[in-house]
C-alpha positions as CSV (number, residue, x, y, z in Angstrom):
1,X,9.3,-8.4,-42.8
2,X,8.3,-5.4,-40.8
3,X,7.1,-5.7,-37.2
4,X,4.0,-3.8,-36.3
5,X,3.6,-2.4,-32.8
6,X,0.4,-2.2,-30.9
7,X,-0.7,1.3,-30.1
8,X,-0.4,2.1,-26.3
9,X,-4.2,2.1,-25.8
10,X,-4.4,-1.6,-27.0
11,X,-1.9,-3.0,-24.5
12,X,-3.4,-5.3,-22.0
13,X,-4.0,-3.5,-18.8
14,X,-3.5,-4.9,-15.3
15,X,-6.7,-4.4,-13.4
16,X,-6.3,-2.0,-10.5
17,X,-7.6,-3.4,-7.2
18,X,-11.0,-2.1,-6.3
19,X,-11.1,0.4,-3.4
20,X,-14.1,1.1,-1.3
21,X,-14.7,4.0,1.1
22,X,-15.5,2.9,4.6
23,X,-15.6,4.4,8.1
24,X,-13.4,3.0,10.8
25,X,-13.1,3.7,14.5
26,X,-9.6,4.6,15.8
27,X,-8.3,5.4,19.2
28,X,-9.7,4.3,22.6
29,X,-11.8,5.8,25.3
30,X,-12.4,9.5,25.0
31,X,-9.8,9.7,22.1
32,X,-12.0,7.3,20.1
33,X,-13.3,8.7,16.8
34,X,-14.7,7.6,13.5
35,X,-12.8,8.5,10.3
36,X,-13.1,7.9,6.6
37,X,-10.8,5.2,5.2
38,X,-10.1,3.3,2.0
39,X,-10.3,-0.5,1.9
40,X,-8.8,-2.7,-0.7
41,X,-7.5,-6.3,-1.1
42,X,-3.9,-6.7,-2.2
43,X,-2.6,-10.2,-2.8
44,X,-5.5,-11.6,-0.8
45,X,-4.8,-9.3,2.2
46,X,-7.5,-6.8,3.1
47,X,-5.9,-3.5,3.8
48,X,-7.6,-0.4,5.4
49,X,-5.9,3.0,5.2
50,X,-7.4,5.9,7.1
51,X,-7.7,9.0,4.8
52,X,-5.8,11.0,7.4
53,X,-2.9,8.7,7.0
54,X,-2.5,9.9,3.5
55,X,-2.7,13.5,4.7
56,X,0.7,13.3,6.5
57,X,3.7,15.5,5.7
58,X,6.1,12.9,7.0
59,X,4.6,10.3,4.7
60,X,5.7,12.6,1.8
61,X,9.2,12.5,3.1
62,X,9.2,8.7,3.2
63,X,7.8,8.6,-0.3
64,X,10.5,11.0,-1.5
65,X,13.2,9.0,0.1
66,X,12.0,5.8,-1.5
67,X,11.4,7.3,-4.9
68,X,14.1,9.9,-5.3
69,X,16.9,8.6,-3.0
70,X,16.1,5.0,-3.8
71,X,16.2,4.4,0.0
72,X,14.4,1.1,0.5
73,X,15.1,1.2,4.2
74,X,12.2,3.7,4.5
75,X,9.6,1.2,3.1
76,X,8.7,-0.3,6.5
77,X,8.1,3.2,8.0
78,X,6.0,4.1,5.0
79,X,3.8,1.0,5.4
80,X,3.5,1.5,9.1
81,X,2.3,5.1,8.5
82,X,-0.4,3.8,6.1
83,X,-1.7,0.7,7.9
84,X,-1.0,1.5,11.6
85,X,-1.8,-1.4,13.9
86,X,-2.3,-3.8,10.9
87,X,1.4,-3.7,10.1
88,X,2.3,-6.9,12.0
89,X,-0.6,-8.9,10.6
90,X,0.4,-7.8,7.0
91,X,4.0,-8.8,7.7
92,X,2.8,-12.3,8.9
93,X,0.8,-12.7,5.7
94,X,3.8,-11.8,3.6
95,X,6.2,-14.0,5.6
96,X,7.8,-16.9,3.7
97,X,6.8,-20.1,5.4
98,X,10.1,-21.8,4.6
99,X,12.5,-19.1,5.8
100,X,10.4,-17.3,8.3
101,X,11.4,-14.0,6.8
102,X,9.5,-11.4,4.8
103,X,11.2,-11.1,1.4
104,X,12.1,-7.6,0.4
105,X,10.7,-8.2,-3.1
106,X,7.4,-9.4,-1.8
107,X,6.9,-6.5,0.7
108,X,8.0,-4.0,-2.0
109,X,5.5,-5.3,-4.5
110,X,2.8,-5.3,-1.9
111,X,3.5,-1.6,-1.0
112,X,3.7,-0.6,-4.7
113,X,0.3,-2.3,-5.3
114,X,-1.2,-0.6,-2.3
115,X,0.0,2.8,-3.4
116,X,-1.3,2.2,-6.9
117,X,-4.7,1.2,-5.5
118,X,-4.9,4.3,-3.3
119,X,-3.8,6.7,-6.0
120,X,-7.0,8.4,-7.2
121,X,-5.5,9.2,-10.7
């Protein structure tokens, strides 16, 4: 009996998180300014990333180190560059209640989902 394979376009697709464009205020006092940002929900956590955070040469280096060098130690820096002051809150939401630690697998999956949501392609 021969097995038939489904064509690629008939495979079930994982729904990409919805992303909305918003404006946020960053900085304080005279340095305060309004910038465009992308907001999405990943694993029940609302994440807002300023567009200017994506236009960061050093972010490219972190992405390269993770992707090409397989250097997972750059993942925290990558997430900090994207979410700024929300980093600690996100870590608390990802923290395992039993161990008190943020599992590497959980944080890695979160970052991967966030990058996929922010990717316009």
